[in-house]
N, C-alpha and C positions, 0 to 999 in steps of 0.2 A: 575195428574190420579195416581192413587194405582199402584204399583209396581204387585199387582197380578194379574191385569187385563192386564197388557203387555207380547204378544203372543213372550218370548223370545227362542221356539221353532221353530217358524218360522224362516221365513228372517232379521238376523242384520245388518245394512251396516253403516262403518265409515266413515265418512267426514271432514279428515283434513285440516285447515284453518287458515289463519295467521290474529291475534295472536292464538299460540295453543287453548288457551280456547274459541274461538269464533269453535271450532269444536264441529258434532254434529253427532248423534247417529240415525239411522234411522229404525223403527222398523214395521216387516209388517209381515200380514197372508193373509189366503184366505178371511179373513170380513175387514181388514184395515190396513192402515200405517200411520203413523203418527212419527216425529221428533221431538227430544229433543235435548237443547242444553248439552254439557258435562258436568255441574254442577250436572242440574237435571238427568242426566244418571250414575253418578258416584253409587250411592245406589243402584239403581234397580241392574247395573252387578255385585255389590258387593254382591247380594242377589242371582243372579242368578247363582254363581260359585259353592254354595252349591247342584243345580241339578246334576241329571244322565241324563235328556233326552236333553241335550243342541244339538244344533245342531253345525258342524263345526267351522263358524267361529264368532256365539258366543261365545262357549269354548274358543276361541282364546282371543275375546277382552275383556272377564272377569277374564283369569289370567291375561294379560297384563295389567289391572286395579289392580288386586290383587296383583300385583310385584309394579306398578308405586307407589300405597300408602305404600308401605313396605320400596321403596325407598326414596321417599321423606321423609319419618318419620328418617330415618338414617342420612338425610343431604345432597344426594347425588342429588345437583343439583346448578344450577348458574345463575345466570342474562345472558339473550340474546340479541339480538337486540331488540330493539322499546320497550326497559322496559316491557319484555316477560322472563317465568324461562323456564329450559330445567335441564333435567336428564342430570349428567354430571361426572366426575370422578367416573366411576364403576370400583371397585376393581374386581378382574380374575374372581371371585366363582359367582359375579353376572351380568357381561360378560355371563360367561357360564350360566346361568339361561337364560338370555335370547337368547343365540343360541337353547336349551332345550326346551323352549317353542315353538320357531318356528318350531323344524324339530319335539313337538309333532304334530302342524298343519298338518304336511306333511304327516304325517302317518296318516292322517284323509280325503287327497285329495287335498290339497292347495299347493299351488306352495311355497315352504321355502323361496325364497329369496324376495317374496311377503310377507310372513307372516314374515319374521324379519323385515323389512322395516315397516311395519303395526305395530307390537309390540312398536316399537320406536318412533313409531310416535303418540301412544298412550301413552306410557310414558310422554312424552313431553308438550302433552293436561292435564293427571293430576297434573305434575308441576306444569302447568302455571292457571290452576282453582285452587288450593288448598293454593299455595305459597302466602305468603305476596304480595300486591301489591300497588300503584307500588314502584319496587326496587330504593332507592336514586341513588345508585352510581353502576357502575358492584362493585363486589365483586371479591377481590385479591384470586387467587387459594389458596395462603399462609394464608389468615384468616381461621377460623374457622367460620364453617355454624351456625348457629341458624333460629330456624323456630318458630312459633308463634303461639300457638295452644290456641287462645283463644275463635274463633268463633264455632257455633255447629257444624259446618261439622271438621273443626280442632279438635275439641274435640273425634269426631268419629275416623279420623286419628291416634290422641295418642296414641289409642291403639295398634296400629300395628309399633307404635316403640318399639324399644328393652329395656325392665328394667333393672334393676338388676339381678344378677342371682336368686335369693330368692324369685321373684315374681311367685307366683303360677297362677295367670291370663298369661299369655305370651303367645302367641303361640309356638309350639313344633315342631320346623325345625328337621327336622330326616334326617340322614345319613344311607349310606347304609353298610352292610359287607356282607362275602360269608363266609358260614360254612360247612368244610369237615367231613364228617362223613362216616364211613363203618364198616362193622362187619367182621369176619373172612372170611365169605363164600367169600362177596362181594372182600376184597382184593386177595384170590387166584385166583380169576376171573382178577384181573386188574381191575375191579372199584371202584367208589368212590359215594358218593351222595353230592350232592352240594345242601344248604336251606341259602336261604338269609335270615337275617336280619335285622334290623334298631335299630337305636338309638339314642338319642336325641344327637344333637349336641354341646350341651352345657354341657350336664351330661352324658358320657358312660355309668354307672352304669344302665342309664333306656332303657332294651333294651328288643326287643320280637321279633318274629318270624315275616317274612312280612306278612305271611300269616292271621297271629291275625287282623289285617290292614281291611282286607275282608272280616273274618270270624265273626268279634266282630263289627258290626257298631256302638255299643252303645257306644264305645270307652273307654271300661275298659280296655286296655291296654295304658289308660295314656296319648296316643301322641295327641289327639285332631282330631276335623272332616277333617281336609284337612291333616290330613298325609298321608293317600291312595295316595294322590295327590303329593305329595313331594315322595313321595315311584316310585310312577310310576316314576316321575321324573331321580331317583337318577338309577333308574331299565336300564332306555331309554339312561341313561350315559354310564352305565356298559356294557350295549351292544356294545354299541359304541366303544368300546375297546377291546371288546372280544367278536364273535360273535356267539358262544355257547348261549348264554344267552339269544340270542333274544329267544329262546323257553318258558322262563318264563313269557316273555311279551305277547304269545299268549296264555295263560292259563287265565283261568278266575279265578283262584286262586295260587297267583305263590309261592307255598308251597315248591316245589324240585324237581330236577332234576338228571337223572345217569349220571355220566362220564365212556365213556366208556373208551377204553385204549386210543384211538389215541385223543380224547378231552384232558386226560388226561394229556398223552403229548404236548399237544398243554399249557394247563393249566402249565404247569413246564415250559415248553420254552418259552412263551413271554407272557401268559396272566395273570402274577401272577405280573409282572411289567408295563403293559401297565394298569393293574388294578389301583396298586399304584399311576400311573400317576393320576391317578383321582381320588385320595385319597377313593379308597374302597380296603380295608384291607380283606384278604383270610386268616381265620382260619382254624387251622392246629388239630387234637385230638393230645393228647398225646401218644395216643397207634400207630400212624405213624410218626416217627420219620421223622425230617428235617436237620439230623447231620454230614448228607457228608462232609467233605471239603477236597480242592484238594492244595497242595503246588508242587511249584518246586522244587525237589532235585536233587543236583547235587553229584556226586561219581564216582569211577573208574566201568568201566561199566564189567560187568559180561560177561558169556560164551554167544556168540550170541544165540537168542532163537527168535521164530515166530512175534515177538514184535520189534524188531531191526535190524537196518542196520548196514552193518562195518563202524565202527569210521575213520576217517583220523591218517595219519602216525601220530603218536606223538614226543614233542623233548625231554619228560623225557626219553623214551624207550619203549622195546616192551611190559613190564610190567601195565604202565602206560596212559590207557585209560580213559578218560571220558565223559560222557553223561549228559543230562539235562534229568529228568525223571518226569511224575507226580505221587506222593505220594496221594492216597487217605486216607482218616482217619476217624473214628465215635468220636468225642468228645476229638478231637485230639491223639487216639489212631489209627496209620498205619495200614491201610488192610494189610493183607498176600497176598502172590502172589495168592492163591486159592482163597479168598474170593476175590480180585480186579477179578480172571478169572468168577466168578459166577456173579457178575456184568455186566463184560462184552456181558457175554452169556444169558443174561436176555429176555425176550421179551417183559416184561412188566415193565411198571417205578415203580411199588409196589413191593419189594424185601424183603424177611425175613433173614436178619442177624444178625448173632449174637443172634437167638430168639426174634427179634424183627423187626415187620415192618418197612419199612423205603420207601422214597420216591428217586427216581433217577432221577436228573433232567437231560435231553438230553445231555444237556456240562458236566454234568459230567458221565455219560454212554458212551460218545465217549472219553474222556482223559482213562476210563478205558479198552477200546477196544484199543487205540493206547497209550500206556504208555510211549512211548520215544518222548520227545519232538524235540529233534537233539542232532546230535552230537558234542563234542566242540574240538578245540586243546586245548593243557593243557593251552596255554596262556588265551584264553578265560574263561577255567574253573578258572585259579586263579584268573582272573580279578572278577568274579561272587561271589568266595568266599572270596574276600577282603572286597567286595562294599557290599556282602548280597543280590543285586540284581540283574537279568536276566533281558533282554527286550525279551517280547516273543507278536508276534502279534501285534508290535506298543503298546504292553503295559508292562508298569514297575512292573513285578512280584519278592516277595519277596523267596529268595532260601534256601533252605536248605542243608546243608554242610556235606557229607558224612567223615565217618570217616579217610578215604585215603587220602582226599584232606584234614583234618584240620592239619594233620600232617606237610605237605607242608607249610600251611598257619601260621599255627603257626614259625614253621620253617622264613619263610620270614619275617614277622614281628620282630621276634628277631634276624636278622641277624645282627642287629648294636652291640650286644649284646656277639658275638659271638666269644672266647677265641681265639687272636690273634694266625695265621698259623706260621709254622717256615718257614724263610726267608731261600729260598736255598740257599746251599752252594756255587754255583758258582757265585751269584749275587758279583760283585766288587762294592760294595757300602753300606753302612749304612742305613739303611730306618727311616724315622723321623717317629714317632709315628702314624700319620693321614697316611703316605706313608705306611706303615705295616697294619693299619684298611684298607685302600685302598684296599691292595692284598687282605686281608682276603674274602672283603665283596666281589671282585671280583672270587677268588676262589669258594667259595660257592655258588653263582648264576650260573657259569659256570660249576659247578659241577653236577647243577639240571640238565641243560642243557639250562637253561635260558641266555638270552643275557644282557645285563645292559647299562647302559649311565654314564658315566664316567665325572662330570661334574664343574672338577676342576677350580678358576680359573689360568689363564696361569701363568706358572710359576711353580707353585707346585709338578710339577714332573709327569706330566701325561706317558710320557713315560715311565719313570725309573718305572713307576707301571707296566708298561704293559711287560715291557722284564721281570720285576718279574713274574710276572701270566704266561708268556710262560714257564719260568724256572721250576716254580712247575707244571705247568701241564705236563711236558716230566717228570719228574722223573717216571711216569708209562712209560713202555714197548709200543711200536707201535703206542704212537701219533703220530698223524700228522703235517705237516708244520702250520705255522704261513704266512697269508698274512695281511701287513699294506697298504690300500691305503689311499692317502694322497696328499696333494697341493703339486704342481711341486717343491717350495721353500724350502719344508721340507723333501725330499729326503735326504740331505746332514746330513741334524740335526739329521735324524734317523741312516743312517750308524754311523756317530760320536758315538751318545748314546749308541747304541748297543755296539760299538767297545771299546768303554768306560767302560762300567755297564756289560758286558758280554763277555769277550774276545774269548769265547770257540764256541759261537755260530756261525755258517754260515749264512751268509748274501748275497742273491741274489739281484741284482737291476732288475725288469722288466720294461725299460724304455727306451726309444729313440731305439738306435741301439743294445742294451743289452736286448735281449729279448728270453732271454735260460730257459725253465725250466725243463731241459732233468733231468731224474731220480725224478719227482714231477708226471709225469702222473699216471693217476689212475691206469692203468694197469702194473704198476712198482711195485714189492715186496720189494725195499727199499726207501728211502725218498732220502737223499743222501748220495751217497756211503762214501764221505769223511766225513760226521758229520750224528750224529743222530739226531738232531735239526739243525730246517731250518728257519729264518723269511724271507719273499721276499715281497719287497717293490714295490709299482707302485704308478703310480699316476689316478686321476680320470677319466684324459682325456684319457691315454692310456687305462684305465680298460675301456673305452666306445668303441675304438676304437678296442679290440682285439675279446671283445663279440661281437660286430657287425660282426666281422668277421670268428667268430666261432671260437676265436685262443685256447690257452692251457689253459688260467687262467679258464674256466668254466669247463675243464676235470679234475682237480683236485679234490679229496676230503680234503678238509681245514679243521684242526681241530680247526682254531679261524680265525674269519676276523674281521680285526680291520679297523674301520672306522674313521680315523686320522680328525681335524675340519668337525665334520659331521654333521654342518653346513649347507655344499654342499648338502645334500639328503634333505633338508628343500623341495622343489617342487616335491611331488611325483610322478609328471607326466615328470619331467625333464627326458633326456635321461640315465644321470647319476645313480638317483634314481632309475630308472629300470635294470640299467645295474648291477648294486651292488647285485640288488633281485636274481638273478640267478645263483649266485658264491653259491656250495654243501659246507655245514660248519657244524661241533656240534654243535657248539655256534656263537655269533656276542658279539662286546662290540664298543660301539659308543665312543669318545671323543670329548669334545668342551668346551669351556668356556664359550659359551652362547647360552644353548637350547633355548632360545624362543631370535629370532633377533626382530622378528616383531607380529605375534601372537599364538594363543597356535597352531593353526593346526602346526607350524615347529616343536613342542614338538610331537606332534602326527606323522609327519612325520620320524623322529628318532627313538622314540620309535616304532614303527610299521616296524620297519626293522631291529630294536635289538631284541626285542619282539615280533615277529607279532602276532595277532590279542587280543593284551593284552586291546587296547582301541577300538577295535570293526572297521567296517568303517570309511573313513572319514567323511561320510554325516549322520551317526551315532553320531560321536566323537562331531561331529559340533552344533549337536540338542541336544544331554546330556550333553555335558559337555561345549565346546567351547562359546557355543553362551550366556548360563546363565551368565558364569564367568565375559566374558568381557562386557556382556551388564550391570553386576552389580546389577540384577534383583533378584537374589537367594544368597544372601551371603553367604551363609552355602556351597556352591558348590565350591568353592576355596578348604575349607578345606577338604571337600570329595574327592576333586581331589588329593590333596598333602596326603591323606592317602592310595591313589589306585596308585599312583606312587611312593613313597616312596622307597618302598623296592627295585626300580631298576633305582634308580638315585640317584646317588651320589653327594652332591652340597657344598664344601668348597670354603671359601675364605679366601683372605690373613687376612683381618682384622677380622676372625671369633679367638676367643682365641687359644690360644693355637697352633695355626696352622704355623704360621711365625713371631713367637715372635721378630727374628733378622731382620727382613727387617726395613732400615731406614724408617723415618717421610715421608708421601708423602705430598705435600702442594698444592693446586688447584686454581689456581686466572684466574678469569675471565678479560679479558682486553677491556672496553667497549670505540670504537672510534665510532669517526664523520665520514661520510660520508664527500665527498670532493663536492663544486661545479658541476663539472662535472658529480660526482655519482649521484647526486639530480637528476638534469636532465635527465640522463637514467633512471635512476630509476623511476622516476614519469611516466616519458611519455610511457614506456614497459608498468606498472601496468593498468594505462588507456587504453590502446589500447589491452592489453592483458583481462584484463575484458569486456569490450564492444563484442570482438572476442567469449570470454566465453558464453555470455548470448545470442548473437546470435546462437549460435550453436545446433546443433545436438547433442542427449545425447550419439551418439556413439562415435561423435568425442571430447565429452569435458573432456572427462577424458585426451586425450592425450597435448589438450591445457594445462590444466590445469599444468601438467607435465612439458613441458615447458618452461610456465610463474616461474614456482618455480626452474628451473634448472638457466633460464636466471638473474633471480633477484640475485640469490646466487652468479652466475659469477660476477655478478656489483658490490655486495660488497666485493668483491675481488681484480679486479683493470679492469677498464674498458677498458684497453687492449686486457684482456680474452674474455669479451663480445662483443667487435668490430671485436676479431679475425683479429688484427694487426700486421703485419709481424715483424718491426721491430719498434717498440713503445719506446716512451720516456716512462720510470718508473717513475721518480722522481716525486714528486708534484700531485699525481692522486688519489694517496690510499691511507689512514693512515695506511692500515694493512702493507703496506711496508715499510712506515715510522717505524713504531712500532720496523718493524723486522731488520731495520739498526742500531738502537739502542740496542736491547736486544742480536741478536746473537753473536756480538761481542764482547760485553761485557761477556759473557759466555766463549766464545773461550780465551778472554784475560786470564780466571780464571783459563783454563787450563779442560772446560767440555768440555761434547760431547752435543750435540742437534739431534734431532730426529725432521724434520718437515715431518706433515701427511699433502695431502691435498686428495681431493676424483678428482681432475681433473687432467690429466696429460699435460694438455697445461698450465695450472698454473704453474705445477714444470717447465717447461719451463723456465717461466717467474721470478719464484725463480733463478733457477742458474744463469740466465742474472744479477740477482739482487746480486749475491754472488760473481759472478766473478769482479763484477764492485767492490765489496768491499776488494777483494782479497783474499776472503776465499775461500780455499780448501774444495772441499763438492764432493758427489756421489747421482746420484738418482737412485733409484731402483721404476720399475714398471712394468706393465705387459707384455710390450713386452722385458725385459731383459729375456736372457736364464738362465738356472739353474747354468749353470759353473757362468759365470757370478755373478749369486746371491752369490752364496757362497763364491767366490771370495772377494763380498764386505766385507759382513759380516766380514769374517776373515780379512780383512785389519782396519775396523773399531774396531774390540773386543781386536788388539794388540795394539792398540793407534799408529796406523801408521797413517800417514794424510790420507785421511781428516776428520779434526772433527765434518762434520755436514754430517750429515745424509738426503737425502731430498727421503721421501717414497710415493707411489700411496696408498692409507690407503684402496684399496681390496688385493695388491699387497702385501704388507710390512704389513700388520695390525694382522695378526696371525703366531704363528710359529718360529719370529725370537728371536734369542736371543742376545737383543741389551745393556748388560747392562754397558757397555762404557760410552752412553748417562745418563746426570744426568737431562737435560732438555727436556722433550718435548712440542712442540707446535703444535698444533690444529688451521691452518689456514683459515681453514672453516670449518664447521658444520653437523655433520652427522645426520641424521634421528633416531637413536640408540643409545641410549646412552651403551649398551654394548658394542657394536662396536666401538666405543670410546676409553672405558675401557680395549679395546683388545690391540689397536692401544699404548697404555700406558702402557700397562704390556710387552712390548716389552723391556722395562727397567726397570719397575719397577716389579723383580720379582728373587726368589730365586738368590743369587750371586752378586745381588746389594748391595754395600757398603756405598754408600753417598745417602745423604737423594736425593728424586727425585724433582723437580720442572715441573708442569703440568698447560702451558699457552693456554686458549682459546681467540682466535679475535674475537669479537661480534661487529659489526655495530650496534648503538643503531638507535631505533625506524625504523628501518628496519624488515624483517622477520628472520635476523637471531635473533635478539634480542628475537622475536615471539616465535621461535621453542628451544630458549635458556630456556623460562621460560614453554613448554611443556615436555623438554625433562626433566625438575627437577620434575616435577609432574610424569613422569613415572619412572623415577627412584626408586621415593618412591612407586610403584607398582610390581616393579621387582620380590618383593619375592613372591608374590601372582602370580608370570610369567603370566603376564599382558604383551600385548605392542600393538600399532598400529602402522605401518610403513608409509611411504610416500605415500603408496596407498591410507592410509586410510582419507589423505587431499586432494583427489580427488573428495569425497563426500562431502563435505562439499559444504551448500549454497549458492547461489553467495553474500548473504550478509555477511557469516561467511567467506570466502573467502576475499573479500575486507577486511575484518577486520583484515586479519591476515595479509595481502600484504600490506593496506596502510602505505605510509611512514609517521610517528608522528615522527618528530627529538625530540619535547618534552619530550616523553615517558623516563618513570624512572623505 
């Protein structure tokens, strides 16, 4: 039947069948009803697309057929079940067209969900009707699709296939853009005109006003007869993104609309971004500039005005106050305060500035009204100046540094090049070059009111440099006292060092029963009546107790507070860290040989105390720095972080060129030892039992079980008696570690040497005492329960070459702060999880003052967790320069399989 007699303006019904090629289209009007198979209906619906008097459902079917032909020509089909074809793998823009087609039916009274389902059924029917049949096999989606256009209908379909760009016969698919126009009068009223225009998707130079598609049905615009439909769909898509465009769809000819002030604000605020997401550009005239930009600036705050709020008390002094502010600019040229006020007070989003009209997006207007972002402590300001960025509302913004802070930033960056300062005349010592550099560095930072972290290796003279700093600061009259907070074991060392290098200084212990600060109360007019310069020594434990009882330490205005062995502050939530933050001081200095013990948060805690605010909050630090660095996802972060902290942390090692050339050689040796039969049985049984319990455990209990397993395995590797907690055990023949000590220690003693034996466990220390007593060797044991007086006496006896020549030390109690250069052999009986902690312990002997070569021995049981930990420590030591680390707690996060691989006994491992 001829297409001309079919009543396309009447009722048309599509009936989906399986396979899709058997679907049918039923046409009906008041006179007749007839049904056509899909193959016969396709050309009729294709012609119907050109008519303007179609019923809604007919228009939907005709549009679906048109889309299906184009998709099939582009190869977007694949074999389906039962040797059928279907439309598939549609790119995002084609999926959008399916949705737009369904939504256009909704505006004509059809249900959008049903309309979309109908469109997709028609698309599959078109594909199954016209694609070559039957498919020989299911085509892989990775294979290129080909379609044979050899038959009559296929030849007709080929017209819809996109040819090369120079084919003048192809259909023109139009895209939409929106042009803004306005004259002087309109701009004065805060209004603009919006004109839709269309352009060829494949030729941006081929464009026209959208109204031409309606006013010129003959098509002299060159877009083809279907361009108006495409333009309507594009307008529908744009209106869905920005609602005021609905007015264009209601117009018979969508030529232009006028945007009032509110609509223009909406366009600038959200419309432009939403339209760009739909690939609709908004084009602005050259006479209406969009050159306003905003940058965060950082500078000393001027006098308070209506835009600002009071700043925090600074560390630099009363005149050094900083604030982050928004600075607006036109083409990079900053606006004056009057121009900023003009923007802030403008009622319209279009203003005349410097003789030109400009659009002012609402976000820019808000910045002009409230220019102050926030105030900043000086350390925060310095961090922003050093990095060039600042976090604002969870976004990283570039910051422009003002002139007043540039001087401080440049001074910090050049601090390492500063000329050495004069050594205080009353210092009874000759400073080495690196020590004088350390004094200069400390003096420069503290003179700015900033803190510092001196992270020299143990034995390089951190105490001496701090004593020199105290004397330097007290050359000025009226300087306050210095408070040194240190571990209990170092009180005597500080007293001896002050008496040796600065005998004119008054020293007070604030510890035990001697807790007198008379003359140091903030209400007193003098510090010590007998001395103009005072150093007060206290311990971390005493500090906690004194501040908890609102004691004397918090009442003194300290000039300088020093935290020795500052790794005690690594847990910011600990009572120690909270207590030391309550002390009032002009500046703070942290001393530590291990700024990073476990992870970068340790370093954050130390620097956040010494230079509060430099690294931001703990959560911000984990997000911005620690997380990316420790994960290795952003390789440049470690270097950026090093640049940030470089002015505030001074790290020197004994092995650095020119630091300590007089130090003798150090030889490190790993002693691989086998487990005894008894140890093997205990190790394997304990491992098996623990892993089964861990696999069955709840997540909250798993961590504790893993730590218990690791501890038990290390104890088995040391000696079965330690693990079994035997009271009077037999020692010989049960552990090769003890057999090795039986050979090594007597040999060293017989040659006149001294030995340090380090262990993590007091119980193992007791067993070592029994072993040495059985060998007839004099020894002493320092652990956490040893009193201060006993510690000092032990160190004195050992250093004066009196008996005993063997010193057993628990790693925590004796691994820091002690000078034990009489020893030339250091033995680590068991392994700690952090190489820096072991190196600290070794540095009790390998330090300035050592005149003999030092031999370091590590006892490691083969095929066990100790050997695997040794491998991890080797890798971790290689990362130390990038301040990375992962402590014992990290092992609790291993999966069950990884944990088994770590602890399984493998005696054949090499």
